[in-house]
N, C-alpha and C positions, 0 to 999 in steps of 0.2 A: 594414632591411630597405626595399628599393625598392618602391616605391607600383608598382599594380598600373597597364599601359600598356593601351590600348583605341585601337587605330588601326581605321581605316575609308579605305582609298587610296579617292580618287573622281576621277573624269574631270570637273569642273565650271567651269560662268563666272559668277562671280558677277557679277549682272546689278545694273546701277543704272537710276533709274525718276528721267527729269525729266518734267515735267507739262508740256503744251500744250494751250492751248484755243482752241478753233473757235467766231467768233459769226456767225451768218446775221445780216444786216444787210438790211431786205426792202426801204426804201425807196433807199438808198445799191445794193440788187441786186451786192452781194459778201459774200464770205467774210473775215472776219477770222482770224489767227491769232496767237495770244499767248501767249509765251517766260516762265513765271512763275520760272523760274529767273531769266532776264535782263534781265526787264525792259519784252524788246522786243517791242512791237506792227505787226503788218503788215495795215493796213487791205485791204489790196491785194492780198490773198493768192489771190483768184482772182474774178474777174467771174463773178455767178451769171444766170439766167434772171430769167421774170418773177415778178414775188410769191413769192421766198424765204421758207419756212414755216418747216422743222424737218430737222435734219442728225444722220443717225445715222453714227458710227465704228468703222473696221477698224482695222488694222495697217496696212495699205496704202490705202485709200480714204478717204476723205470723200462721203457720200452725201445731196442737198441736195435737198429737195423742193420743186420748182418750180409754184407752184397754176397761176398763170398760164398755163405752158405745157402741162398737161397731162403732166409727167415730173419723170425723178428725174433730177439731174448726177452724174455720176462722176468725182471728182477724185483725184487724185495727191495723198498726203497728205504725199512730200516735196517736190512740185514747183510744186503748184499748179495743177497743166496738167490741163485736162478729156478726160476720158478717151473719154468717152463722155455721151451723153441718152437716156437709157429712155423711149420711149414707154410711158405707162399707160394711155391710151386718153382718147375724144374726149369733151369735158365734164367730165370725173372730177375737177376740183377737187382733187388729192390733197392732203392733208393732214399727217400724219405717215408714219414707217418707222421698223420695226423690224426689227431681223436678227438669224436665226437659223439659225447654221451656214453653209451655199450659197444660203439662201435670204432672200431680205428679204418683207416683207410691206406695202405700201402702204395705208393708206384711203382711198378717194373719197369727198371730201366732197359730191358732188352726183350720184352716181349710188347712193349707198349701198350700195358693193360693197368689200370689201374683195380686195386685187388680189397673187397669187403670186408671185416671180420669182426666175427663177433667175440670182445671181449668179457664175456659172462663162460663161452666155452672154447676159448682161442682155438676156434676154428675158420678158415675161409670159407663163404657164404658164397663169393660170387663175384666175378671181377664182370669190367667193361673196358673196351677198347679205344684207345685214346689216338693220341697224335704220335709222332717221334717219339722215341727215350724221353719219359716223362720223368720230370725230376722232380722241384718243391710243389706245393699244394697248401691250401689255405680252407676252411671252412666258413662260408656268409650269408645267411637269411638262407638256412638248408639248403644251399649249394656249395658244391666244390670246385673249386679252380683249381686245374692242375697245370703248370709250367713243360710246354712240351719241345725238349731242348733243337732236337733233332739233329744231333751232333752225326748221327752216324750218314746224311746225306749230304753233309756240308753245309748243315743251318739251312735247307734250304726251301723246308717252312714248320716257320718257328711260331710257336702258336700256343694260347690258351686254350682247355679244353673246357667247357660247362656243364658240369652233372649234376641233375637233379636226384636228389639222395632221396627223394619219395619213391622214385621208382629207379632210380640207378640209372639211368643210363644220361648220353651225352646229348644235350639240348643244344648247343650251339657252339663254336668255334671261331676264335679271335685272333686273327693274324697279328704279331707283334713283333719285334726288331731283336738280332740275332740274338741266340742262346739264353731264351731265358730258363734262369734255373732256380732263382727264389720270388717269394710272393707272399705278401701281407695284406691282412685288409687296414687300414688307416684310415679314422673318419669317415666311415660309411665307404670307399672308395678299395678298388682293389689297384696296388700298388703291385708293379713286377721290373724286380731286376732282372736286366738284361746283359750280360757279361761280356759281349761280343767273341770273338776269332782267336783274343790274345795276341794276333799278330798286328791288322789292319785294320779291325772296325773292333770301336771301345767302347766300357758300359754307357749304360741308357737304363734310366727309370720310365717306366709306361704307366699311366693314369687309364687305370680301367673303370667307368662308368655302370654299376651292376645293372642298373635300370635299365642301361640302353645296349648291354654287352659293346661297347664301344671305346676306341680308344679316346680320351680327352687332351692329355698334354704327352709330352714325350721332355724329358729330360737331361740334356747332355754332360753325364757325371765326367765319362772320359774313366780310365783303366779297366778293371774287369770285376765291373762292382758286386755284389757276394749278397748277403743275405742283411734284412733290413730291424730295427731295435726301433723304438718311440717311448721319449722321455714325456714326465708330465709337462715339459715346458712346452709341447708339441714340436717337439726336433727331430725330425728322423735320421738318426745315423748310419748309414749302409757301409759293410767292411768291402776288402778288397781280395781276390780271389790269389793275389800273388802273393798276399800278408804283410804288404809294406806301408798301407794308406787305409786312413781311415775316411770317409767322407761325410756330407750332412748337408740337410734341406729343411724349410718350415713346411709342417703336414700341410698348413691349412694355405698359406701364400705360394708355394713353390716354390719360395725365393732359396738356390742355391749356397747354399755359407761355407761350402767346402768341399773342391773337385780335384780332379786326377791337378792341376795346377798350382793348387794349395792346400793339399791336403793334409788333415788333422794323423801328425806323427807321436810315436811310434805306430803305425797303423794294426790291422789282426783281418783273418781271413773271416772271423766269426765276431757275431755281436749280439747284447743280451742286454736288457736292463728291465727296473722293476720300480718302484714307487721310489725308491732311495737311493742309487746309482747306476751307471750302467758300466758294462763289464768287457773288455776285448780280449778275443783268444788268438794271440799271433807265434811266429816264430818262423825259424828256418824248417821249412819241413822235412829234413834227416835229422832234426836233432830235438831235443825234448821244447815243448809250446810256453809260452807265459801266460798269465790271465791279470788284465792287471783292470783295476774298476777306478772307476773316475766319478767325483759328485756329477751334477749338474751344471757348475760353473766349469770345467775340464780342470778340475784338481786334481790330482793323479793321490787316488785313498792307501793302493796299496798292489803288491806283485803276490803272483802266487806261479809257480812250478810245478808244471801237469806231465803228460808222459808225452811219444813222439806223436808226431803227426798230426795233431788232434784237431778235428773234424766238425766240432760240434760242440754248444754248449748251451744247453740251459738252468734257470733259477727258478726253484722253491720256495715259498713260501710254510717252512714249519712252524708249527702253532704248539704254543703253551699256554697255558691258563690261569687266570688268577680268579679264581669260584667265588663268590659271594652268595648267598643265600635268599637275600632277600638287598636289592638296592634301588633307591628311591632316586627318583629323578626329577630335579627343580628347572624352574629359568632360570639359567646361568648363562655369564659370558665366560671362557678361560682362555687366554693365548699369551705365548711367552715371546721375547724378541730382546737381541736379534734369534733368527730360526733360517737357517744354523747357525750355530754359533762355535767358534775357537777359541779357548780357555787361554792359547798359546799366544793371542796376539796383545801387545802392551796398546795400553791405552788410557791417556790421562792418569800418569804412572799406577797404573796396575793393571794386571789379566784383562779381557773381556770377561764376562758372566752374563749370562739369558736372565732375563729380570722377567717374573709369571706376576700375570694379574687377575683378579676374576672379580665380577660381581654376582649375588646372587636378589632375586625375588621372592624371599622370607623370610621369615622371624628370625631375631639373631640366635644363634646357637650355642650350647654348652663348649664344642670345641670343635677346631677347624686346622685340617693340616694338608701337607700336600705329598705324596708318595713319588718318590720316584724309582721304575723297574726296568732292567733293562730287554732285551728282546726276548733271553729265556725265562722271562717272570720274577727274575728274582729281586730282591730290593735291593738298590744300592742308596737311596736316601733319603730322609725324613727330613721332612722343611716344615719345623714349628712356623703356626704364623700369630701372633702375640695383637693385642688390639684392633681386633678383625671391629669396624666400626660402619653401620650402616649398611654390616654385608658387603663393603666392598675391602678389598684387599692386594696386597701384594708378598713376593719373596725373592728372593735369587738363589740362584745355580752356579757355581764355580767349578760345574764337573770333577767333584770329588768325590767320594762317597764317606762312607759311616766316619772310616778313621784318617778323612782330611786327605786321603790317595788319590791323584789325578784316575781318572776313568780313561777306557781305551773309546776311540773314535766309534761311532756306531748311533743307530736309531736307539732316543729313548720313553718312554710313555712316563708322564706326570697323571697323577689321578688327585682329584680334590673330593676330601674325606669330611663328612659332615655331621659328629657322635656317633661314629665309627662305621660310618655307613659310606660307599661311594657315591658319588653324584656326578661325577664329569670324569671324562678321560680326553686329553690329544696327546701327541707327538712331539717329539722337536728331534732335531738334527744337528750332535756334538763333532765334530772335527778337528783334529789336530794336524 
């Protein structure tokens, strides 16, 4: 009896994602670009304006806040050329920028205001007064949450303003701990990093419930807490403003993993993460900074030198594609183990390899193969499968290319191909 064949004909493009990072170098007044796939660092990707601080990314542009110029610099993300400088306002001293759709929101650190910028016209459309010395912001559920650090009054009225984006008005103000500067939405809650006063008051994380605009938990982390990054394992890493430590806690239970008494070191002043690794930006404030990348078991992957006094790092997935005019999708199982794997680890008398398994609910095919691509879409290795019986098969990969040369650490995609057509795709992480 023939097995039932379930076929869906699709017109699709398999997108491959290579991660690049953009680093704002404040004293160098430059934007660095890091290609994490090739290891290439361009520390002169773009010349920035006066006192650059934070950066936000879209698929096409990088928007850098230049505090000294009271402007936002719009940069072509492919060429590094400056497209325009968006003037925010006299003495606004813009601090942070967040993007939501076709609008950007910029906090004015000296005007106690948030500015709404139309990204189609590159013009400021309006502003709203919030608390003292606004800093970091985040958008969640059509609300803009703004940290009011209030450093000018000695942190007397630290709070978070809640702005309704539909009306662009402040609907609520929530008191928080000392010196809120960074904020993030994590698991449907708003996490607020309150860095303390750098002497007698130490860093805390306030958890705000957006359904009630109330603080439900406060985590005593210590140090001078900075920004957040969350990993796929639901671990939240918190940088330290002194650039000397890294803290962490579990997003769901809020159990602290690292605090100021047992920090993760070497630390950094800024942290970022994606689905594959987390990056820590830190160093001596008068010298070149370093970006260190780690896997989610906290193994060091690589180090990159950037510019002087770097203040922000953002990660971006740059996509390339492997196009197939027609792809046939079957009921299938496709997986590999171990994942991640390290070919350099010796075991059972040989290097570790990864085993790729598959099963298909279809008729026997004339040819079956597995193809491995890197993040740039380049084919690394073709693995032929012989004697595929009952549509169940397996093969192995030892981390080498077609010439049996070792490939670099990184993310790789593997494709199951039946009779010349891609039917399934998965990804694996190779670490050396």
